[in-house]
Structures are given as C-alpha cells and as structure tokens.
N, C-alpha and C positions, 0 to 999 in steps of 0.2 A: 630433252633440254639440257644445250650445253652451259658450262660456267660460264662467266665472263674470264678472260683470260687475264691476268695478272703478272707484272714484271716481279709478290709475296703476302692462318689460322694457327687459329688458334690459332704478317700475313697469314697465321692458321689458328692457333688456342687463342680463347677469349679469358683473359682476366676481368676481374671486375674494377669499376670506374672508380673513381675517388673523388669526393668533394675535400677542398683542402680546409682543415679548421676544425679537428676533433673537439666536442664541446668540453667532455671530461673522462676521467680514466674510468675505464671498464673495469666493473669489480668482479665480475667471473668471465672464463672464456665463453660460454653459452654466449653472454651478453655482448661480447667483442663480435663472436661470428651474426649475431643477428646485426649488429652494426656493418659489418660489412655487405651483407647481404642486401640491406636496406638500400646501399649505395651503389647497386645495380642499376645501370641506366633505365629509368622508368620510360623513357621514347624509344619509339621502336627505330632499330638503325641495322643498314645493311653494311656490312663490312667484307673487302675484297682483298683479298691477299695471294698468298702462297706457301708451301711447306717443303721445306729441303732436309732430306735427310741423307745423314753420309753413314756409310757403313765400309770400313777399310778407304779403298780409293774410289768407291763407287755411292754415285749422286744419284739420290730420284727427286723429281722435283712433281709437286702435285698444286695445281691451283685450288683454291678454295673460295667461296661465296658463303657468307653466314650471315643469318639473319636474328636477332636478339629482340625479344618481344618480353623483357620481363616485366613490365606495366600493366599486363592484361590480368583477368580475372585468375587463369591459369597461366603461371610463367611460362614459356618457352622458348627453344633457341631451334634453328634449322641450319644444317649444312649440306654443300653440296661438294665432291670434291672431282676434278677433273686432271686427265692426263697432261701432258706438254701439246697435245694439237687441239685442246678443247673438249674433247669428249668426255661426258659425263662418265666415271667411274662408279659413285655410290651415292648416297643421300641419307640422310637419316632427320628424323625430329627428336629432341628431348624436351619433354615436361615434367612439371611439378604439380600433379594434381593435389597433393596432399603432403608435399615438402619431399615426397619420395621420388626419384627420378624415374618416369616411364620412356622407354628407348620404342622406336619405330624408326625401320631401315627399309630402303629400296634399293635395287641393282641398277646395273647400268642401262637397264630397259625400263626403268619404272615400275616393275614388279616387287611387291613386297616380301621381304626377307623375312621367313618366318623364326620366330626363337631367337631374335637377337640377343646377343651374350655382348653386354657392355666391355667386357676384358678383350672381345674380339679385336685382333689389330685391323688397321684400316688402310686399306690399299697401297701395301708395303710401305706405309710411312712410319713403321715403329710404334705409332699412337694408337689407342684406343678410344671408343666412344667416351669410356668414363674419363680419360685423360682430356679429351677434345670440350667435354662439358663441365670439366671440374667439379663433378659431383660432391668431391669432399667437404663441397663449402655447406653441405646438408649434413653432412654425417654429425651424430650426437657424441655428447661427452667432452666438448672441449674444455680445456685446459690451458690456463696460461702459467708458463715455466719459467719465464724470465723475459730480459730483455738485452737485445744484441746490435752492433750496428754495422749494417749491410750498406756499401758501397757509401760510406759517411752518414748515413740518414740513418735514426733511432727505431728500431723496431721491436714492436711485442713478439714474443717465441710462443706459440701453441703448439699443443700435441693435442689430436684426435684419434681414438681409438679406430680401427676398420670396423664395419657393422658384417655380422655375417656373411652377407651377400659378397663380400669381399675377400673370400679366403686367402688370396696370392697377397693380401697386404696384412701388417699387424697394425699400423699405424700412420700418419701423417704428420709430419712437423711445417708449421708453416711461421714464416716471418711477414709480419703487417705491419705498415709504416704507421709509427705511432701518430701521424699529423692528417695524413689522406686517407688512413685507414683503406689502402688495397694493399694486395697480396706482393711482396718484391721477390719470395721464393717459396718454395713447397719441396720439400722431401719425403718422399713414397719409401716406407721401409717393410721389409718382406717379411715373412711368419717369423722368421729369425731375429729380427730385428737389423738385419743388414740392409745399407741403403741400395734400393732397386732403381729408382728413377728422381732426378731432381731439375726442379722447372726454374728458370730465373729470368726476372724481367731485365732486358738488355737496355730497352729505351721506352721512353712513355711521350704523349703529345697531348698538349692540352685542346681541346673539343669544344670547350666552353669555357667562359670564365670561372676559373675555380674548379674546373671538372676535368678529370682527366684520364685517360684510357691508354693500355698499352700497344705498342707499334712492333716492339721486336721481342721475342721470346726465346731463350735459347732451352732445350729440354736435354739431359742426358740420361740415356739409358745405361746408367752403371752395369747392369747384368750382363748387357748384350751387346756394349762396346760399341753402341752408338748415339749419333749426335743429331737433333732435331733443331732447324732453325724456324722460326714463325714470323711472318712479317704483315701486318696490315699496312695497308699500301694506300687503300680508298676507306671513307667512312662518308655514310649517306644517311640524313635522318629521313624517314619515310613518314607519309600521312597516317594519321591514326586510323 
C-alpha cells in the first residue's frame, strides 16, 4: 500500500493538541502531564505530510501518513513512511494498552519486523519510533522546575527522568504552554546530561474552535549534527 504523496511527521511528528484556557495551576508535574495527555485529540484523525532530513549538504525527504486514535479504549497511532516516488518503506503501530508503549513494525512488503526496537532509526530520517510517538509523554516522575518564555509565550518547565527502557537518555526537559497546555519544546538529554536532541514547535494551526495542533516541527539532532523538519499539510477527521 502506497502512502499518499505530500508536498510534508511528525508533516512528520505528532505533538499533542491543546485546548486554550487552562483552568488552574497544576500542583505537580505528574498532574500537569496528565492534563497534557488528556488534551490529545479524542476524535480519530489522519494527518499527511513529509519529513525532510538535512545532514551536511544532503537532503532526504520522506512522505508520511499518520492516524491518531487516542479516544479508543486502547489509544494508538499508526504511521506509514514512503520515499519520494510514493513507495512504502515501512509502517508501524504504537499503542498504550496500560500506559506503556507497545511497538509493532512492518517492512516495505508488509511483513512484520520481529523485535522492533523503539530506538531504531526510521528510513534514514534520523528519527526513531520513540521520537515519532513522543513516548516521553508517558514517562513517570515528572517534576515542574520553573517557568520560562518560549517565543514570547509563558511555559512550564518540566523534567522527567528516562525509564530503564531508554538507557541512551537520562531525562527529557519539556516546555509546556501554560495556557493551551501543549508542548512547545522538548530537550532529550544523554546519559552524561549532554543535549542529544531538541524538538521545537515552529508553527501551529487551529483545527477547531479553541483546539490547536502542530503544523511545523524542527528537530535538531545535536549529537550527530542533523536537522529534521516536519510539516503537517492535511488533517482529516475520520469516522468513528
């Protein structure tokens, strides 16, 4: 099955949607992260777009189609990536049966890939399935460490230690818009506390009154000196 070709995931990564107007200040980091997860879109959505990875003078483009189904009994996401000619390269399904991500992957022929590692790079994009699903939203131990302004907007700063399943990270630091409660920046840190990867929301778009989603993301792989751009170009609400 071919991906719809896009002019751009996460178009490439999917960050959570936000509904403007937070009711009260969160008392703890865990409470804040529950609010962020609660604002994931309850309706099924299909997003089409593309990923552009730049490494030196080399650009790699990948088309992406993703389906978000956070309102179902078992929340899940599905991704398909294709090359510039529309040929499917790989696909994956990430679900959270008990709050812990479960990954399934298929190759270009639709055959299951055994023992999918969430840390594996996807189709030469410089991104991993863990990046694509933003599974750090479900990590435990969130702590609010302060407030900062990101692009003139106030944001809570939250730090979450990496679980044992992610030995290549020590923690993630999140900047969460205090009003709309969506993530405007995420910084992943390596085992030595060095900055490994940064995700920035570059632009957002209103999809319903008071409901916003990410349109453009910039991801900087600071360890390998790569830059990934993600753009959503089309959002379609699916039938239940």
